[in-house]
VOTINU-432608 format. One record per residue (C-alpha): x negated, y negated, z negated; residue in one letter. Coordinates in nm, 3 decimals, padded with zeros to 5 digits. Last residue first. Layout:
<recs>
+---------+---------+---------+------+
!       x !       y !       z ! code !
+---------+---------+---------+------+
!       X !       Y !       Z !    A !
...
+---------+---------+---------+------+
</recs>
This chain:
<recs>
+---------+---------+---------+------+
!       x !       y !       z ! code !
+---------+---------+---------+------+
! -02.289 ! -00.239 !  01.284 !    G !
! -02.041 ! -00.066 !  01.063 !    C !
! -02.080 ! -00.173 !  00.706 !    C !
! -02.253 ! -00.495 !  00.786 !    G !
! -02.570 ! -00.546 !  00.989 !    G !
! -02.779 ! -00.270 !  01.148 !    K !
! -02.681 !  00.080 !  01.044 !    A !
! -02.967 !  00.310 !  00.949 !    P !
! -03.011 !  00.600 !  01.193 !    A !
! -02.849 !  00.930 !  01.103 !    S !
! -02.522 !  00.832 !  01.274 !    M !
! -02.699 !  00.765 !  01.601 !    D !
! -02.892 !  01.094 !  01.585 !    K !
! -02.580 !  01.294 !  01.506 !    F !
! -02.388 !  01.108 !  01.781 !    I !
! -02.670 !  01.190 !  02.022 !    V !
! -02.557 !  01.552 !  02.034 !    C !
! -02.850 !  01.794 !  02.030 !    D !
! -02.706 !  02.018 !  01.758 !    Q !
! -02.387 !  02.056 !  01.959 !    G !
! -02.569 !  02.215 !  02.253 !    P !
! -02.485 !  02.046 !  02.583 !    G !
! -02.143 !  01.971 !  02.731 !    G !
! -02.164 !  01.599 !  02.656 !    A !
! -02.532 !  01.509 !  02.610 !    C !
! -02.645 !  01.173 !  02.738 !    A !
! -02.364 !  00.994 !  02.922 !    V !
! -02.055 !  01.120 !  02.737 !    N !
! -02.247 !  01.120 !  02.407 !    C !
! -02.356 !  00.761 !  02.459 !    R !
! -01.997 !  00.660 !  02.533 !    S !
! -01.863 !  00.838 !  02.225 !    V !
! -02.122 !  00.683 !  01.994 !    F !
! -02.070 !  00.338 !  02.146 !    G !
! -01.695 !  00.362 !  02.103 !    E !
! -01.757 !  00.457 !  01.740 !    L !
! -01.967 !  00.143 !  01.689 !    R !
! -01.706 ! -00.078 !  01.852 !    Q !
! -01.427 !  00.073 !  01.642 !    E !
! -01.628 !  00.024 !  01.322 !    L !
! -01.684 ! -00.340 !  01.411 !    L !
! -01.310 ! -00.380 !  01.472 !    R !
! -01.240 ! -00.208 !  01.140 !    L !
! -01.465 ! -00.455 !  00.956 !    E !
! -01.278 ! -00.747 !  01.115 !    S !
! -00.947 ! -00.587 !  01.023 !    L !
! -01.066 ! -00.549 !  00.663 !    K !
! -01.153 ! -00.920 !  00.652 !    E !
! -00.812 ! -01.008 !  00.796 !    R !
! -00.642 ! -00.793 !  00.532 !    V !
! -00.837 ! -00.969 !  00.254 !    E !
! -00.739 ! -01.311 !  00.390 !    N !
! -00.375 ! -01.200 !  00.407 !    L !
! -00.400 ! -01.086 !  00.043 !    H !
! -00.524 ! -01.429 ! -00.062 !    L !
! -00.249 ! -01.592 !  00.141 !    Q !
!  00.021 ! -01.371 ! -00.015 !    A !
! -00.101 ! -01.456 ! -00.366 !    I !
! -00.115 ! -01.824 ! -00.273 !    D !
!  00.235 ! -01.814 ! -00.127 !    R !
!  00.372 ! -01.661 ! -00.445 !    T !
!  00.204 ! -01.927 ! -00.657 !    E !
!  00.332 ! -02.186 ! -00.409 !    T !
!  00.679 ! -02.075 ! -00.516 !    C !
!  00.646 ! -02.292 ! -00.825 !    D !
!  00.721 ! -02.149 ! -01.166 !    R !
!  01.013 ! -02.255 ! -01.387 !    S !
!  01.301 ! -02.056 ! -01.238 !    D !
!  01.116 ! -01.729 ! -01.273 !    S !
!  01.272 ! -01.402 ! -01.159 !    I !
!  01.068 ! -01.341 ! -00.844 !    S !
!  00.758 ! -01.492 ! -01.007 !    L !
!  00.749 ! -01.217 ! -01.268 !    D !
!  00.789 ! -00.952 ! -00.998 !    L !
!  00.513 ! -01.119 ! -00.795 !    L !
!  00.283 ! -01.113 ! -01.099 !    V !
!  00.347 ! -00.741 ! -01.157 !    R !
!  00.304 ! -00.668 ! -00.788 !    V !
! -00.034 ! -00.845 ! -00.794 !    Q !
! -00.141 ! -00.632 ! -01.091 !    D !
! -00.025 ! -00.315 ! -00.913 !    I !
! -00.219 ! -00.402 ! -00.598 !    G !
! -00.055 ! -00.546 ! -00.287 !    F !
! -00.105 ! -00.330 !  00.021 !    G !
!  00.197 ! -00.434 !  00.225 !    F !
!  00.352 ! -00.094 !  00.151 !    D !
!  00.288 ! -00.163 ! -00.219 !    R !
!  00.483 ! -00.489 ! -00.200 !    C !
!  00.763 ! -00.317 ! -00.008 !    Q !
!  00.776 ! -00.040 ! -00.268 !    K !
!  00.794 ! -00.291 ! -00.552 !    I !
!  01.078 ! -00.479 ! -00.380 !    F !
!  01.264 ! -00.152 ! -00.321 !    T !
!  01.220 ! -00.064 ! -00.688 !    L !
!  01.357 ! -00.402 ! -00.795 !    R !
!  01.655 ! -00.373 ! -00.562 !    G !
!  01.727 ! -00.015 ! -00.668 !    L !
!  01.702 ! -00.112 ! -01.036 !    D !
!  01.949 ! -00.396 ! -00.976 !    D !
!  02.176 ! -00.151 ! -00.794 !    D !
!  02.196 !  00.075 ! -01.100 !    D !
!  01.987 !  00.346 ! -01.265 !    Y !
!  02.048 !  00.654 ! -01.475 !    T !
!  01.801 !  00.882 ! -01.652 !    R !
!  01.944 !  01.205 ! -01.791 !    Q !
!  01.931 !  01.240 ! -02.169 !    G !
!  02.252 !  01.440 ! -02.209 !    G !
!  02.435 !  01.141 ! -02.356 !    A !
!  02.326 !  00.957 ! -02.042 !    T !
!  02.011 !  00.751 ! -02.046 !    R !
!  01.942 !  00.399 ! -01.923 !    H !
!  01.609 !  00.374 ! -01.751 !    A !
!  01.315 !  00.191 ! -01.902 !    P !
!  01.247 ! -00.130 ! -01.710 !    P !
!  01.054 ! -00.091 ! -01.387 !    L !
!  00.709 ! -00.242 ! -01.341 !    L !
!  00.634 ! -00.156 ! -01.704 !    G !
!  00.346 !  00.090 ! -01.666 !    I !
!  00.555 !  00.391 ! -01.774 !    E !
!  00.859 !  00.279 ! -01.577 !    E !
!  00.650 !  00.249 ! -01.260 !    Y !
!  00.505 !  00.594 ! -01.331 !    Y !
!  00.849 !  00.749 ! -01.379 !    R !
!  00.963 !  00.598 ! -01.050 !    I !
!  00.651 !  00.725 ! -00.874 !    T !
!  00.708 !  01.072 ! -01.020 !    P !
!  01.058 !  01.064 ! -00.864 !    T !
!  00.914 !  00.997 ! -00.520 !    S !
!  00.973 !  00.684 ! -00.314 !    V !
!  01.201 !  00.592 ! -00.024 !    G !
!  01.424 !  00.352 ! -00.217 !    A !
!  01.751 !  00.542 ! -00.161 !    A !
!  01.578 !  00.880 ! -00.198 !    K !
!  01.411 !  00.784 ! -00.525 !    A !
!  01.733 !  00.636 ! -00.658 !    L !
!  01.919 !  00.955 ! -00.569 !    T !
!  01.660 !  01.166 ! -00.748 !    G !
!  01.640 !  00.941 ! -01.056 !    I !
!  02.016 !  00.951 ! -01.087 !    T !
!  02.196 !  00.652 ! -00.945 !    F !
!  02.495 !  00.456 ! -01.066 !    V !
!  02.677 !  00.225 ! -00.832 !    R !
!  02.873 ! -00.052 ! -00.996 !    I !
!  03.227 ! -00.105 ! -00.870 !    H !
!  03.336 ! -00.457 ! -00.956 !    L !
!  03.410 ! -00.545 ! -00.595 !    N !
!  03.562 ! -00.891 ! -00.574 !    M !
+---------+---------+---------+------+
</recs>
């Protein structure tokens, strides 16, 4: 059994988790990370549990979960009395939001393709001020954010 406990400075923890040191301080400040232990000289120190928690937070943020959602997920991750369906429901809600954003992005892609195609046909190579993209983008959009 390995009883060796790794100790990290804030810089080594940041590097190991792939975040910046100000991010670690911020997460401590808002309570996502517990306050760091301090050496006699006042230097912050962290252990493998802190690295695991920070990595979890980073993964949640990379997936686009908001701070409040991360806070709930952290609470759920250590709860033996709450049902995992709460976690699933949070993930499902976020998945629905991602799908809605993807739909909006697809509409945006189609609109931009139209701009480029119209420019290629109508005015490519002509004076910039006469580009149909300016005219298209000045016209009110029809339906949704992008169409």
